[in-house]
C-alpha positions, 0 to 999 in steps of 0.5 A: 777706488772701491767704496765697498772695500773701505765702507766697513772701515770708515763710517761717518755719522750725520748727527748733531755734534759729530763735526769733528769726528766727520772731519777726521773720517774725511781726512782718513778717507782721502789719505787711504784713497789718495786723490779723490772727488767729493762724490768718492768721499761721500760714497766711502764714508756714508756722509751726505754730499753737503756734509763732505762739501762743507768739510772739504771747503774748510780743510782747503781754506786751512791748507790741509787739502790741495786741489789735484786737477779735475775728473773729466769724461762724465756728464756735467761740470768736471769734479774737483779731485782733492788730496792731502797737502803735506805742507799743511802742517808738521809736528815733532815726534819723540821716542824714548826707550831704554836704548835710544832717544829719537826725534823726527819732524813729520809733515801732514803727508806722513813723510819724515822730513828730518831725523836725529837719533842717539843710542844711549843705555837707559837714558834718564829724564835729564838726558831726555831734557838735554837731548831735546833742548840741544837738537830741536832747532837743528832738527827744524833746520834739517827739515827746512821748517819754521818754528811757527809751522810746528803743531806740537810735540808727540812723545812715545815711551813704554808705560812703566819705563822705569819699573820693568826689570830688564837687563842693565836697568840702573838702580835709579831708573825708577826716577821715571815713575815720578817724572812729568814727561811733558815738562821735559820738553819746555825748552827750547820752545814752549809747545803743546805736548802729547804723551803716548805709549810707544806701541800704541803710537806705532800702531796708530802710525801704521794705521794712518801711513802703513798697512792700516790702509789695507787692513782695518783690524790688526794686532801690532807687535812692537819689538824694542828693548822690551815688547809691546802690543797695540790693537786696531779695530775697524780703523780705530785704536782700541785702548781697552777699559784701562788704556792698557790693551795689547800688553802682550809682553807681560804674558808668561811663557815657557822659556824653553828650560821649564821656567815661566818668564814674561814674553818680553824677556825673550822676544825683545832686543834685550832677549837678543842681547842676553843671548849674545852675552851668553855666547861670548858676543857681548859686543855684537849689535842687536840693532844691526847684527853682523850676520857675516859673522857665523857666530852672530848669525847662529845666535840670531837664528836661535833667537828667531826660533826661540822667539817664534816658539814663544809667540805661538800660544799668545798669538793663538789667544790673540786670534781666538779672542780678537780675530784680527785680519793680520798681526804686524811686527815692527820695531828696531830690528832689521827688516830681514830679521823681522821677515824671518821671525814672521815666516817662522811664526806663521809656520809654527802657528799652522802646526800648533794652531790647528784648533783655532777657528782662524789664524791671521797671517803674521807679517812685517809692518810697513813702518820702519824703525821709527814707527813709534816716533812717527806715530807720536808725531801724529798726536798733535794732528789728532783733532784733525787726523785720527778717527776716534770715538768720543770716549777715547782719552789721550793723556795731554799736557800743556807745558806752556801757553 
């Protein structure tokens, strides 16, 4: 472990009332670096050895850390090595979108212990309530965990899910605007519920369990039925003044025919579906396109080219204004297509972004299609897990005591 590599990303504070923040920082340092000693943690966070000892002893008592042997070879008593205990806690993540519902059970190590997903066009609040009530206990059984082990339920969905005009949106989909999302999860067990924007949840998940362990600052693109974005700066999720940072999908771009349209109309599963429909391929899957079919492969390549061109100017702006280390693309596309999109976007950025001071590389995110659900599952761990400034507000609801 090189403390210099992480010192700019993890910074503790030996000040009064900083205990919760410091605990988060310690846990993040251990997660990023794997198996470490208390001296390692002190070096990488800047916390005193006494502070680190107090925090790690408490986390060991709570079962969130485990001892992983001793470091030998130095003078004095061998140092105890510490690591995250995956069995220390677990939570449930839910992803709601215009084309699917997904439940995951995630342990404290970030592993998905069980997953249940259902494709569904524009699920209504009643559909979400029924899906959760029907599948929750089955999810726990598959994961092999008891109800008493579940820390809570995190829910990730797009902001204004019922209001954005996307192809196929039902006339009554606006019902979502008046829905208390947390109330949909009262059954079958009363648990505390956290609600988060899907792109923010995906970026947080990537920060904790994906390439965020290599990059402290990145911009995240979430390609789902629409297009979302999230911003991580110095290993903290940055929400902006109104909690709406990263909303890249609403930027207006040229659609290639001289019209200005929202970026998410093009760079999204809805945009790919629209292209398939126009080509007479309405039955083709946008989630796993059959590229052995020449007509499907041709439309996928056209979508990649069109999307990459549409992304160029927004990403030049992201680079000039935010200066991230990298731009990550995640979501519900096959990894091979994400890789194609990243390569073509990089090539076009090199051509059209020559005047930008710096251009961050675009690459596929490490988290797979359930990035938003996994990120949502982290929310019940937030007080333990996520380094955050004291002013970062989370929408949280207690549906039952």
